[in-house]
C-alpha positions in Angstrom: -3.4 -14.0 -56.5 -3.8 -11.3 -54.4 -7.9 -2.3 -55.3 -6.7 6.3 -48.8 -9.2 8.4 -50.1 -7.5 11.6 -51.0 -10.3 14.1 -50.7 -10.4 16.0 -47.5 -13.9 14.9 -46.6 -12.8 11.3 -46.8 -9.6 11.8 -44.9 -11.6 13.3 -42.0 -14.0 10.4 -42.1 -17.0 12.7 -42.7 -19.6 12.6 -45.4 -20.6 16.0 -47.0 -23.5 17.6 -45.3 -22.2 16.8 -41.8 -22.8 13.1 -41.9 -20.0 10.9 -40.5 -18.8 7.7 -42.0 -18.0 4.9 -39.6 -14.3 4.1 -39.5 -14.3 1.3 -36.9 -12.8 -2.1 -37.1 -13.9 -2.6 -40.7 -11.6 0.2 -41.9 -8.8 -0.7 -39.6 -9.0 -4.3 -40.9 -9.2 -3.0 -44.5 -6.0 -0.9 -44.0 -4.3 -4.0 -42.6 -5.3 -6.0 -45.6 -3.9 -3.3 -47.9 -0.6 -3.3 -46.0 -0.5 -7.1 -46.2 -0.9 -7.0 -49.9 1.9 -4.4 -50.3 4.2 -6.5 -48.1 3.3 -9.7 -50.0 3.8 -8.1 -53.4 7.2 -6.6 -52.3 8.3 -10.0 -50.9 7.3 -11.6 -54.2 9.3 -9.1 -56.2 12.3 -9.4 -53.8 12.1 -13.2 -53.9 11.9 -13.2 -57.7 14.9 -10.9 -57.9 17.0 -13.0 -55.6 16.0 -16.2 -57.4 16.9 -14.7 -60.7 20.3 -13.7 -59.4 20.9 -17.2 -58.0 19.8 -18.8 -61.3 22.1 -16.4 -63.3 25.0 -17.6 -61.1 23.9 -21.2 -61.6 23.6 -20.8 -65.3 27.1 -19.2 -65.5 28.7 -22.1 -63.6 26.9 -24.6 -65.8 28.1 -22.7 -68.9 31.7 -22.7 -67.6 31.6 -26.4 -67.0 30.2 -27.1 -70.5 32.7 -24.8 -72.1 35.5 -26.7 -70.4 34.2 -30.0 -71.8 33.5 -28.7 -75.3 35.1 -25.3 -76.0 34.0 -25.0 -79.6 30.5 -26.4 -79.5 29.4 -25.2 -76.0 27.2 -22.4 -77.4 26.2 -24.0 -80.7 22.5 -23.2 -81.4 22.0 -21.6 -78.0 21.3 -18.2 -79.4 18.1 -19.4 -81.1 16.8 -20.8 -77.8 17.8 -17.8 -75.9 16.2 -15.4 -78.4 12.9 -17.4 -78.3 12.7 -17.4 -74.5 13.5 -13.8 -74.1 11.1 -12.8 -76.9 8.4 -14.8 -75.1 9.2 -13.2 -71.8 9.1 -9.7 -73.3 5.8 -10.4 -75.0 4.2 -11.7 -71.8 5.4 -8.7 -69.8 4.1 -6.4 -72.4 0.8 -8.3 -72.6 0.2 -8.3 -68.8 1.3 -4.7 -68.3 -0.8 -3.4 -71.1 -3.9 -5.3 -69.8 -3.3 -4.1 -66.2 -2.9 -0.5 -67.4 -6.1 -0.7 -69.5 -8.1 -2.1 -66.6 -6.7 0.6 -64.3 -7.8 3.3 -66.7 -11.2 1.6 -67.1 -11.8 1.6 -63.4 -11.0 5.3 -63.1 -13.3 6.1 -66.0 -16.2 4.2 -64.5 -16.0 6.2 -61.3 -16.6 9.4 -63.4 -19.3 7.7 -65.4 -21.1 6.6 -62.2 -20.9 10.2 -60.8 -22.4 11.5 -64.0 -25.2 8.9 -64.0 -26.1 9.6 -60.4 -26.0 13.3 -60.9 -28.2 13.2 -64.0 -30.8 11.0 -62.3 -30.7 13.3 -59.2 -31.4 16.4 -61.3 -34.3 14.7 -63.1 -36.1 14.3 -59.8 -37.3 17.9 -60.5 -39.6 16.5 -63.2 -41.6 14.5 -60.7 -44.4 15.7 -58.5 -43.2 18.0 -55.7 -44.7 15.7 -53.0 -42.2 12.9 -53.7 -39.1 15.0 -54.5 -38.0 15.4 -51.0 -38.2 11.7 -50.2 -36.4 10.7 -53.4 -33.6 13.2 -52.8 -33.0 11.8 -49.3 -32.9 8.3 -50.8 -30.3 9.5 -53.3 -28.2 10.9 -50.5 -28.3 7.7 -48.6 -27.6 5.7 -51.7 -24.5 7.7 -52.6 -23.3 7.4 -49.0 -23.6 3.6 -49.4 -21.9 3.6 -52.8 -18.9 5.5 -51.4 -18.8 3.1 -48.4 -18.6 0.1 -50.7 -15.2 1.2 -52.0 -14.0 2.8 -48.8 -14.4 -0.5 -47.0 -12.1 -2.3 -49.4 -10.1 -4.5 -49.0 -12.4 -5.7 -46.2 -14.7 -7.7 -48.5 -17.2 -8.6 -45.9 -17.8 -5.0 -44.9 -17.9 -3.9 -48.6 -20.5 -6.6 -49.4 -22.7 -5.3 -46.6 -22.6 -1.8 -48.0 -23.2 -3.1 -51.5 -26.3 -4.9 -50.4 -27.5 -1.7 -48.7 -26.9 0.2 -51.9 -28.9 -2.4 -53.9 -31.8 -2.1 -51.5 -31.8 1.6 -51.8 -31.7 1.3 -55.6 -34.9 -0.8 -55.5 -36.6 1.7 -53.2 -35.6 4.7 -55.4 -36.8 2.8 -58.5 -40.1 1.8 -57.0 -40.9 5.3 -55.8 -39.8 6.9 -59.2 -42.0 4.4 -61.1 -45.0 5.1 -59.0 -44.5 8.9 -59.1 -43.9 9.0 -62.9 -46.6 6.6 -64.0 -48.7 8.0 -66.8 -46.7 11.2 -67.0 -44.2 12.4 -69.7 -41.5 12.5 -67.0 -41.2 8.8 -67.1 -39.4 9.0 -70.5 -36.6 11.0 -68.9 -36.5 9.9 -65.3 -36.6 6.1 -65.6 -33.8 5.7 -68.3 -31.5 7.9 -66.1 -32.3 5.7 -63.1 -31.7 2.6 -65.2 -28.3 3.8 -66.3 -27.4 4.7 -62.7 -28.3 1.1 -61.6 -26.5 -0.5 -64.5 -23.2 1.3 -63.9 -22.9 -0.4 -60.4 -22.9 -3.8 -62.0 -20.3 -2.7 -64.5 -18.0 -1.3 -61.8 -18.4 -4.5 -59.7 -17.5 -6.8 -62.6 -14.6 -4.6 -63.8 -13.2 -4.6 -60.2 -13.1 -8.4 -60.3 -11.5 -8.7 -63.7 -8.0 -10.0 -63.5 -5.9 -12.4 -65.6 -5.9 -16.0 -64.6 -3.3 -16.9 -61.9 -1.5 -19.2 -64.4 -0.5 -16.1 -66.4 1.4 -14.7 -63.5 2.9 -18.2 -62.8 4.0 -18.4 -66.4 5.5 -14.9 -66.2 7.6 -15.8 -63.1 8.6 -19.1 -64.6 9.8 -17.5 -67.8 11.7 -14.9 -65.8 13.5 -17.6 -63.9 14.2 -19.6 -67.1 15.5 -16.4 -68.7 17.8 -15.8 -65.8 19.3 -19.2 -66.1 19.9 -18.7 -69.8 21.3 -15.2 -69.3 23.8 -16.7 -66.8 24.8 -19.3 -69.3 25.3 -16.7 -71.9 27.7 -14.8 -69.6 29.9 -17.9 -69.0 32.4 -16.8 -71.5 33.4 -13.8 -69.4 36.3 -14.2 -67.0 34.6 -12.3 -64.2 31.0 -12.1 -63.2 29.2 -9.0 -64.5 27.2 -8.1 -61.4 25.9 -4.9 -62.9 24.2 -6.6 -65.8 23.0 -9.5 -63.6 21.5 -7.2 -61.0 20.0 -4.9 -63.7 18.3 -7.8 -65.4 16.9 -9.2 -62.2 15.7 -5.8 -60.8 14.1 -4.8 -64.1 12.0 -8.0 -64.5 11.1 -8.2 -60.8 10.1 -4.5 -60.8 7.9 -5.0 -63.9 6.1 -7.9 -62.2 5.6 -5.8 -59.0 4.1 -2.8 -61.0 1.8 -5.2 -62.9 0.5 -6.6 -59.6 0.0 -3.1 -58.2 -1.9 -2.0 -61.3 -4.2 -5.0 -61.1 -5.2 -4.2 -57.5 -5.4 -0.4 -57.4 -7.1 -0.2 -54.0 -4.5 -2.2 -52.2 -1.0 -1.1 -53.2 0.9 2.0 -54.0 -0.8 2.7 -57.3 -4.3 4.0 -56.3 -7.6 4.7 -58.0 -9.1 6.2 -54.8 -8.3 9.8 -55.8 -11.1 9.6 -58.5 -13.6 9.0 -55.7 -13.4 12.7 -55.1 -15.9 13.3 -57.9 -18.5 11.2 -56.0 -17.6 13.1 -52.8 -18.2 16.4 -54.6 -21.5 15.2 -56.0 -22.6 14.2 -52.5 -21.6 17.6 -51.2 -23.9 19.2 -53.9 -27.0 17.1 -52.7 -28.1 19.6 -50.1 
């Protein structure tokens, strides 16, 4: 439907070791996309809240009219239907929120796992012949710069894909050089598995970043919220005056939950951010001197 680096090195636009990341139109466009997502998500939440308030008022009026026609049987059997709808709404909110929170934690964990994988592979370069170590270390530095840029460029997907392709090319270069340098030596048993893990984690992160519930789940969630608002208004028809406190509380609570779920699902676009964990990769890059 619809993921500010916090480390000082990223805020200054500099890579460790004196290298400078480019922060041109790609980053400006990416920031604009992030702001657009925040605006859209807020507009969706505000629109949902307003619609729920309107439907509660509509439900109340319909309930008043029905009660006037049939005072004794107006609410007969309504409690069962109301309970089923609200139970389903609560279940769906819990399901989507739990899934979004789990994916958010998984994305943060994978950043640390990638840093560990790259750091382990980098240290095992010491097991290779001295003649190739310098070239491989330089390749690792360029590779980590590219990996940082992949996520720094988001939500500009075109710029991010360019950096991802560059990182993939560097992976192949590093792998080829390591295979050639370790061929026929005991070092291959330690160096190549570490490199393989470093490469595999990139695919895992890419797939997890793209993992979101189907759009129909969010459509169903919003639809149930609106239906629940209509039924809530009908249930309040017996009161002489409108209970704006309860009406507004119900609408704000559900709309707020939907907004937080969306923000968790896209943690590099909204207010809830996963960027802070990129600091472990920045620190690893700073150690590669």
